[in-house]
N, C-alpha and C positions, 0 to 999 in steps of 0.2 A: 532419344539416345542414338548416338552415332553407331552405324553398323560397319563392321569390318568388310573390306572389299572382297575378300575371298570367303565370306560367310554366306552360304546358300540357305534361304528360307523356303521350305517346301510347304505349299498351301494348296487349297482347292481352287485357286483362281480368283478369289474374292479380294483378299488383302494379304499383305505379308505376315500379319499376325493371326491368320485364320486358325491355324492349329498349333502354332508354337513349336513345330518340329524343326530342328535345325541340324544341318549336316555340314561339318567343316571339311570342305574339299576345295582344292585349288582348281582353277579353271582348266588348266592343261590336263589334269587327271580326268575331269568330267568329259573333255573332248575325246580323250583316249578311250574312255569307257564307251562313249556313244559310238565311236567309229568301230570298236570291236563288236558291239551289238549289231551294227549294220552288216558287217562282213559275215557274221554268223547266221544271218537270217535265212530261213529255209523257205522253199516254195509252199504256199498255202494250199492245203487240200480242201476238199468239199466240207469236211467236218470243221476244219479251222475257220473257213469262211462263215459257216452257220454259227459257230460259237462267237465270232466277232460281231455278227449281226445281233445275236441275242444279248451280248454284253452292251452293245450300243442301245438296244431297246430298253434294257434295264436302267442304264444311265439316264436315258431320256425320261423315264418315269420318275427318277430321283431329282431331275432338274439340272443335271450336270451338262449344260449345253456345250460349253467350251471343251469339255473332255470328249464329247462325241465328235466334235470337229477334228480334234487332234487324232482320235482313233481312226476316223475315216481317212484322213490325209495320210497317216503313216502306213496304214494297212492296205489302202487302195480299194477297200470294200465299201460299198454303199449299202445303207440299211434297206432302201427300197428305191424304185425307179423314180424319175422326176415327176411323172404324171400322178402317181399315187401320193407322192409327197405334197404336190400342189393341192390335190383333193383333201388330204388330211389337214393342211393349213387352213383351207377355206372352211372346213367343218368346225375346227377348234376356235376359229375367230368369229364364227357366226355370219360369214359372208355367204348367204344362202343362194344368191343369184349366181355367183361365180362357182359355188359348189355344184350347182346343177349342170353348168357347162363342163366342169372338170369330170363329172360323173360320165358324161358322154364320151370323154376321151379315154376313160379306163373301162368302158363297158365291155370292150373286147376281151378284157382280162378276167372277167367274172367266171366263176365256176359254172353258173347257169345264166346265160345272157337274158333269159326270160325274166329272171328275178330283178331286173333293173327297176321295174315298176314298184316292187316291194321296197327297194332301196330309196326310191323317191318318196314313198309314203313315210318312211322313217325320218327323212330330212324335213319334209313338210310338217310332220307332227311336232318335231322339235321347234321348228319356226313358229308354228301356231301357239304352242305353249309359252314361248318366250314373249310373243306379242301380248298375250293375255297377262303375263306376269308383269309387263311394263305398262299396263293400263292402255294399250293401243287396241281397243276392242274392235273398231271399225276395220283396221287392217287385218286383224285376226279373222273377222267374219268374211272378209274378201278372200283370204287364204283358204278358208274352209269351203266357200261356195265355188270359187273359180279354179283353184289349183287342186285341192284334195278331191273334190267331187268330180273333177275332169280326168282323173287317173283311170287308165283302162284296166281296172281290176274286176274281179268277179262281183256281180251285182249285189249278192247277199253280203259279201265281205265289205264292200264299199259302203253300203247302207248302214251296216252295223257300226262301222268305224265313224261315220258321220254323226250318227245319233249319239255315240259315246262322247265325241269331242264337242258337239254342240251343247251338251248338258253342262260343260265346264264353264260356259259363259256366265252362268248364274252364280258362280262363286263370288262371295262378297269381298274377299281379300286374297293376298298371295298365299298365306298359310293354308287357307281352305282349298285353294287351287292345287297346291302341291300334295296335300293330303288326299284329295279326291282323285287326282291323276296318278298318284304314286310316283311323283316326279321330284327329283332333288333340286332342281333349279340350276341356273348357270353357275352360281357360286358354290353349289353343292356338287359340281362335277357332272352335270347332265350331258354336256357335250363329250366329255371323255368316255362316259358310259355309252353314248351313241356310237362313238368311234369303235369301241370294243365290239359292239353288235355288228357294225359294218364289216369288221375284219372277217367274220364268218362267211361272207359272200365271195371272198377272194381266195385263191390258192395260197398256201402257207409260204411258198417261195416268192410270191408277189407282195403280200402284206402279212407280216408276222402275226400269229395269234396273240391276243393280249396277255401280257405278263408270262410269256412263255418260259423264260429262264426260272422265274420263281416257281412255276408249276413243275418244271423238271426237278428242281431241288427238293420240292415237297414230295414228289414221287420217290426220290432216292431215300429221303428220310423215312417215309412210310414203308418202303421195302426193308430198310434196316430194322425198323421196329417189328415188322412182321417176322423177320428172321431171328429176333431176339427171344430167347426162351423164357426170360423172366420179366418181360415188360408187362406189368399188370396195373399200373397206376397212371391215370391221365395227367399230363403235365403240359405246360404252355410250349408251343412250338418254338418260341424265342429262346427257350432253355437248351435247345439242341444246337450243338456246334457243328458247322460244316467242315471244320478242320480235322475232325477225327470221326471214326465210325461210332455209331451209337451202340452201346452195350449196357445191359443191366446185369448185376451180379446176383448171386443167391442171397446176399445180405439184404437186397432190396425187395425180396420176395417173402410173402407170409409163410415161412417155413420153420419158424422158431416158436416154441411154446411160451406164451406170455402169461396166461392165467390158467389155473386149474380150479374149476367150480365143483365142489364136493357136497352140495346141499341135498342131493338126491340120496335116498337110502336103498335104492335097488337099481336094476339095470335101466339105462336110459335108452329108449327105443327110437325117439324121434326128436328133432329140433329144427327150427327154421327162423331166419331173420325176418323182421318186418320189412315192408317195402321202403320205408324211410331210413332204414339202417340203424334205428335208435333202440330197438328192442329185440330180444331173443326169447322165443318160447320153446320149452322142452317138455316132453312127456315121458313118464316113467312106467316101469312094469307094475308098480304098486298102485297106479291110477293117479298119481300126483302130477299136476301141471304147474310149472313155475314160469312166471314172466320176469325176465331179467332186463334191467336198465343198463345199457352198454354205452351211454353217451360219454362216460368217463371210465373209471375202473368198474368192471361189472359188479352189480349188486342186485339182490333179489328185490323186485318191485312188489310182488305178492305171490302167494302160493294158493293153489286151488286143489282141494281133495275131491276128485270126481267119483262117480259111482262105478267106474270101470275097475272092477276087482281084479280082472285078468290083464290089465295094462292098457296104456294109451298107444295106439298104433299110427295115428296120423293127425296132423294139425294143419289148418290152412288159414292164413290171414285174409281178411277182406281187402279190397283194393285200396281203401283209405286207412287201413290198419285199426279201425275203431272196433272191429269185431274179429273173432276167430272161432272156427269150428273145431271140435274135438271128436274123434272117432275112436272106438275101442276095438277089442279083438273079436273073434268069431262068436263068443258067447254074449256079446252086448247087443241089445235090440233097439238102440236109439243113438242119434247124433245130437250133440248139445252145442248151442251157440252161446258164447260168453262175450261180455262187454270188456274190452281191453283195459280201460282205465280203472274200473272198480273190481273187476273179476267176478261180477255177478252174472248169473245165468239170465239170458234173454229169452230163449225159446228152445224147444226140443223137436226133433223129427222122430216120430214113433207111429208106425202103422199097425204092425202086429208083433207078437212075441217071436215070430219066426224070422223077423228081419235081423240082419247083422251088418249095418253100415260100417265098413272098415276103411274107407277112403273117401275123400271129399275134394271139392274144387269150387272156386267162385267164378261167377260170370264177370267179365271185365267191367260192367257198369255197376256192380255191387248190389243190384236189385234182387238177385236170386243166386242160389248156389245148388250144387249137385252132390248127392251122396250115393254110394254104391257099395256092394259087398259080394261075397262069393256064394251067396245062397240064391242069387237071381233077382235081387232088388236093385233098381236104378231109378232114383227120384230126382225131379227138378222141383226145388222148394223156394218159397218166398222168404227173403231175408227179414221181413217185417215180423212174421209170427211163426215161420216154419211150415206154413201150409203147403201141401204137396200140389204142385201145378201140373205136373205131367210125370209119366213113368214108362219104363220099358220092363217087360216081364221076361223072366227066364234067361237073363244075361248074367253070367257069373264073372264078376270083374275083380281084378286085383288092384288096379290103380287107374285114376282118371286125371285128365288135364284139359283145360279149355284153350283152344287156339285164339290168339289175340285178334281183335277186330272182326271176329266172326261169331256165329252161334253154334259152331261145331264143337262137340265134346269128344276128345279122343280117349278111348278106354282100352286097356289091356285086359284080355279075358283069360280064362283057363285053357283056351285052345291055342296058345302060343301065337296070338295075333293081336294087332291093334286095329280097331275099327273107329270110324267117325260117325257120331250120332247127332242128329238134328231134331230137337224136340218140337220145333214149329212144324217141320215138314214130316216128322216121324219117319225118318229114313236112317239107314245104317249101311255104310260102305267100307269095304276092306281097304286098309291103308298099308299095313305091314304084316308080313307073315314070317315068323321065325320057326326054327326046328326044335327049340327047347323052350321050357316055360319062362315067361317074362315075369320076374319077381317084382319089378318096379320100373317106372320110367318117368322122365321129366322133359319139359320143353325149354328151348332157349327163349329169351325175352321176346325176340322177334317172331317166334313160332316157326322159324325156318328149319331148325334141327330138333330131333328127338334123341334122347339118351336112354338106352334100355339096359337094365341089369338082367342078364340072362343066366339061368342056373347052369353052373359048371362050364360056362363059356365066357364069363367076364362081361365087359361093357361094349355095346355096339352103338355107333352113332349113325343115324339115318338122316338123309336130306329129304325133307317132306315136299320140297318144291322141285325135286328132280323131274326132268322131262324124259319120256312121257309119263313115268311113274316114279313114286318115291324110291330111292336107291340107298343101299348100304354104303356109307362113305368110309368108315374106319372101324377096326377092331382094336381096342386098347388092351395092351398086354400088361402083365405083372400082378394084377389084383387076384386075390383068392376068393372066388364066389361059388358057394354051394347052393343049397336050397334055403339059406337064411335070407330074410328080406333086408337088403342093404340099399339105402337111398343115396344116389349120387346126384350131382348137379353141375350146371355150367357156372362160370364165374369169371371175375377179373374184368379188365377193360374190354368192352365189346363182346363179352362172353367168349373170350379167346381161350379159356382154360376149362378143363374138366377135372373134377375132384370127386373121389369116392372113398368110402370106408372099405374094410376088408376083413376077412375072417382070420388073417394072420396078425391082427392087432395094429396094423399100420394104416395111415392115410396116404393115398396115392394121388399125385397131381400130374396131369398131362397137358401139354399144349394141344389145342384142338387139331392142329395139323401134324402132330407127331404121334407115332404109334407107341413109343416107349415112354415111361414116366420121366419127368424132369426133376421130380422131387419125391422122396418117400419120408413121411413124417412119423417118427416113432416116439412113443411116450405112453400110450395106452398099454394095458397089460392083458386086455381081453378084446373080443371082437368089437370092431367099430361099426355101429349100426347105421349111422346117418351123419352126413356132413352138410354144411350150408355155407355159402360164400356171401359175405355182406354185399348187397347190391349197390350201396353208396360208398362205403369205405372199403375200397378194393384190396386193401392190405390186411384184411381180417377174414379168417376162416374159423368156423366152429365145428367141433366133432363130438359125437355122443357115443358112449361105449357101454358094454356090459360090465365094466369095472366100476360103475355107478358115478363116473365123473364126466364132466364136460371140459374140453380143452379149447381155449381161444388161442389161435395161432396168428402171429404177426411177424414183422421184420426183425432182424437181429438188433437194430437200434432200439426198438420197442422192448424187446426181451431184456437187453442190458439195462435199460432204464428201470424196468420193473424190478430187476434183480437188485439194483442199487437201492431202490426204495425199501425192499424187504430187508436188506442188510441194515439200513439206517433205522428201520423200525425195530429190528431185533436188538441192535445196540442200545437204542433208547430204553427198551424194556429191561435189558440187563442192568443199565444204569439205575433205573427206578427200583429194581429189586434190591440192588446193593444199598441204595439209600434207605429203603425200608428196613433192611437187615441191620444197618448201623443204628437207626433210630430204635429198633427193638433192643439192641445190645445196650444202648445208653439208658433206656428205660429200665432194663433189667439190673444194670449196675447201680442205678439210683435207688431202686427198691432194696437191693442188698445192703446198701449203706444205711438206709433207714432201719433195717432189721438188726444191724450190728450195734446200734446205740442202746444205752441203758433205758429200761422202761421207767417212765415217770407217771405219777398219778395225775390223772387229768384234772383233778380238782385243785392241784397245787400249781398248775401251769399258769404262768403269767402271760399277759399280752406280749407278743414279740418272741415267745419261746420257739414258735415254729421257724422263724427266721434264724434263730440261734442254732436250731438243729440243722437247718440247711447249711449254715455257715460252718458248723462243726464237720458235717459230712464232706463238704467240699474241701475244707482245710485238711481233713484226713487224707483225702485223695491227693491234694497237692503235696502234702508232706510225703505221702507214699511215692509220688512221682519223683520228688527231689531226692529222697533217700535211695530209690532204686537207680536213678540216674547216677548218683554218686557211687553207689556200689558197682554198678555196671554189670551185675550178675543176674538179678531177678526181674529186670524189666528190659524191654526192647521197643524200639520205635519202628513202625512198619508203614508202608504205603499200599493202599488197596489198588489192585490192578485196574487199569482203565479209568479210575475215578480221580487218582492223585490226592486222596484224602489221607492224612497221617493220623494214627491213633496210638494209644498207650496200652500196653499189655502188662497188667499188674502181676505180682507174684501169685495171686490167687487165680490167675487165668482170665480175668475180666478185661475185655478190650474197651477202652474209652477213647473216643475221638478227641484230639487235642483241642479243636475248636469248641467242642461242647464243654470241655473242662474249663477252658478260659472263660467262656460265656457264663457258666454257672458260678465261677469264682467272682466275676465282676458283679453279677446279680446279688450274691451274698454280701459282698462288700458294700454295695449300695444300700441293702437292707440294714446293715449294721450302722451305717452312717445315719440312716433315717431314724433308727432307734435312739 
């Protein structure tokens, strides 16, 4: 197709049809605009120069070579000096002999000139692997013996590297070589990866760090996410736009009540999501434990009536969610392990009648668990049969938790402190000391932070990895905390949020780095005893209350969807009720018609009389309908609301659906014809 002379096609330099974007501009206008741009150009500052270099590096990574040339020519800025450019080209083209010479030219630019031998080792290692990959084993062996072995490195380091590389000669094929050396190959970008490693040996102003612009943009995005109060769901980085600041609204946060579970008959004291996020377990004051399936709409999986007459105080899932431990109040003398799938009891922990295990925790490997109470018992037990493997005497504990990747058990006692216990070494060390009673505490997934519910003081967050000692990081305000046991927890993406119940019937949510709550969830009518944040589905929170209910909190979209489902279900039930009511009315009218007919002796009735009776009753109804319609005084036609069905109201007050009357008339006519 012929192209207009003043039609400009903007492309990426490959072909006029590369992107199909066309700008209709005359040549003199384009010249005028170009000249105006030139006259308005400002002197480039240091930041402008750095930005141009970063843009050029990013374009080079995308393969826009001609765009880089145009950028360098117009700006007058070079991405790097000639020597480093020559060295880069030699490495990327695999010209190892010239690369070694170019390395000598840039050696004076290194951060540490002594590291030149380490650079040579990287170059020779890539050369050696490429020779093996191309089946040039003799040349590879010469490179190993003459070049790599001759490098002036530390003897132990050189010997270890030679042994490692020499073992690769035994690889049978290229795939085995790449797997054994953890090497991508030339086509897989091994030279580009080598160049990224080499950049670390040079100052940033000499050779730019790899993918520096992308890293800066990623840091900016992470900073915006960190400042966002309601960002709790992991999403792909490609979904974030660089054109606008990132912000999440309250509608994207689990702050709306989606489901209310009312199957418990008494106060709900504890609940917890399973590690896979598919189940929820709850314990009640009357001793009932319910396992909920929450893969879809929450439903009861099974219910367990435990022997804890005074209530269930704590439940802990095993690491693989196949088992869970249940503990009771102070008057219970045992802890029970149940099988999740069947709800059957597996084993019990019972030493003496004086024991009162009220809290529990699992070891990370699932082979054992720990139970403790306020009467001085602290046991380490086997998960196979509940056998006591070790114990501490005389420690009165309110709550325990196991630090990840360690054998240390953190325990809050009645002396306002948290201590670390090790059953293997039988040691106990002070970790945290508070001024008021610690009612409960929990750990973050990484074990870095501890969250303590303090009587009359609210919630405190401690940094357990603080140097030189653990330190108090933040006091969260807003929650009402007396001497009731309220369980709070971390949650959301990267455990960035803290959620807790309260004695004022609300659920409070804080960002981990904010003192004041970002959301207050109301809906319960009595004290909220426990909350749990789904570890997989970050847009789901569960809360348990003294009002005997469990509430599942989600986003506004989830709540609106559930509300629509409830309305549709209710409308369907109303429609079904109306249909049943109309059928009952029709049945009643039919029986009344039969009762109004003259009685006949059954012995004188001939075959077909039943059809005649039906015909007479329907004809009477039809006659009644026609007469009342003609009179217009004793009958009326109406339409039931919502259903659109019309019915006839006779003078006797009986309502008959028109469709039913017509159907019965047709049936009676068919019976008469048959007779």
